[in-house]
C-alpha positions as CSV (number, residue, x, y, z in Angstrom):
1,Y,20.4,39.4,-14.0
2,A,22.6,37.3,-15.4
3,A,19.5,35.2,-16.9
4,K,18.1,38.5,-18.5
5,F,21.4,40.2,-19.4
6,D,25.1,39.1,-21.0
7,L,27.6,41.6,-19.9
8,Y,31.1,42.0,-22.0
9,C,33.9,43.7,-20.9
10,Q,37.3,43.6,-21.2
11,K,39.2,41.2,-18.0
12,E,40.8,44.4,-16.3
13,Y,37.5,46.7,-16.0
14,E,35.1,44.4,-14.3
15,I,34.4,46.7,-11.4
16,E,33.4,50.0,-14.4
17,A,31.4,47.6,-15.7
18,L,29.4,46.9,-13.1
19,Q,29.5,50.4,-11.4
20,I,28.0,51.4,-14.4
21,F,25.5,48.6,-15.1
22,S,24.2,48.6,-11.8
23,T,21.2,46.4,-10.6
24,D,19.1,49.9,-10.5
25,L,19.8,50.3,-14.4
26,L,19.5,46.8,-15.7
27,D,16.4,46.4,-13.2
28,H,15.3,49.3,-15.6
29,L,16.3,47.8,-18.9
30,S,14.3,44.5,-17.6
31,H,11.4,46.3,-16.8
32,K,11.0,49.2,-19.2
33,A,13.6,48.0,-22.4
34,M,13.5,44.7,-23.4
35,G,15.0,44.6,-27.0
36,L,17.6,47.4,-26.8
37,T,21.2,46.6,-26.0
38,V,22.9,49.3,-25.2
39,D,26.9,49.5,-25.9
40,L,29.2,51.5,-24.2
41,N,33.0,51.9,-25.9
42,N,35.3,54.4,-26.9
43,N,33.6,57.4,-24.8
44,R,30.5,56.4,-26.6
45,M,27.0,55.3,-26.1
46,N,25.1,53.1,-28.3
47,I,21.8,52.0,-28.1
48,Y,20.2,49.4,-30.3
49,D,16.6,48.5,-31.0
50,D,15.6,44.8,-31.9
51,H,13.5,46.4,-34.5
52,I,12.6,49.2,-37.1
53,I,11.3,51.8,-35.0
54,N,7.9,52.6,-36.7
55,N,6.1,55.0,-34.5
56,R,6.3,57.6,-31.9
57,Q,5.6,55.6,-29.4
58,E,8.6,53.5,-30.0
59,L,10.4,56.4,-30.7
60,V,9.6,57.9,-27.3
61,R,10.3,54.3,-25.5
62,V,13.5,55.2,-27.0
63,V,13.9,58.3,-26.0
64,S,13.0,58.0,-22.7
65,T,15.9,54.7,-22.1
66,V,18.0,57.4,-23.3
67,E,17.1,59.8,-20.5
68,A,17.0,56.9,-17.7
69,I,20.2,55.9,-18.2
70,I,21.4,59.1,-17.8
71,G,19.7,60.2,-14.4
72,R,21.1,56.6,-13.6
73,L,24.5,57.4,-14.2
74,G,24.7,61.2,-13.0
75,N,28.0,61.9,-12.8
76,L,29.8,58.6,-12.6
77,P,30.7,59.2,-16.0
78,D,33.0,61.9,-15.4
79,R,34.3,60.2,-11.7
80,L,35.0,56.9,-13.8
81,K,36.9,59.0,-16.7
82,D,40.4,59.5,-14.4
83,D,40.1,55.5,-13.8
84,F,39.3,54.5,-17.5
85,E,42.6,56.7,-18.1
86,S,44.7,55.1,-15.9
87,L,44.0,51.5,-16.5
88,H,44.3,52.4,-19.9
89,H,47.9,53.5,-19.5
90,Y,48.6,51.0,-16.6
91,Y,47.2,47.8,-19.2
92,R,49.0,49.8,-22.6
93,K,52.8,49.1,-20.3
94,S,51.9,46.1,-18.9
């Protein structure tokens, strides 16, 4: 996946980033969502398309990608919330 994707995160959060961007999710993105950028920042997920969405089919592709991401993540964001809060607290003190 390293040839297809660039994954950026703060140094302290590598494990959590890999939990979110699992091989299952990356596989889906590589086959169904090329040209989209997924950004998670401050408890928000933003999805950007390389071009302007001009028709229903393109919009459906983006919405389907959002649904697939949510389905693949399941309750992982809820489970990671406590981890992130603890890490934020820990790294602010360092």
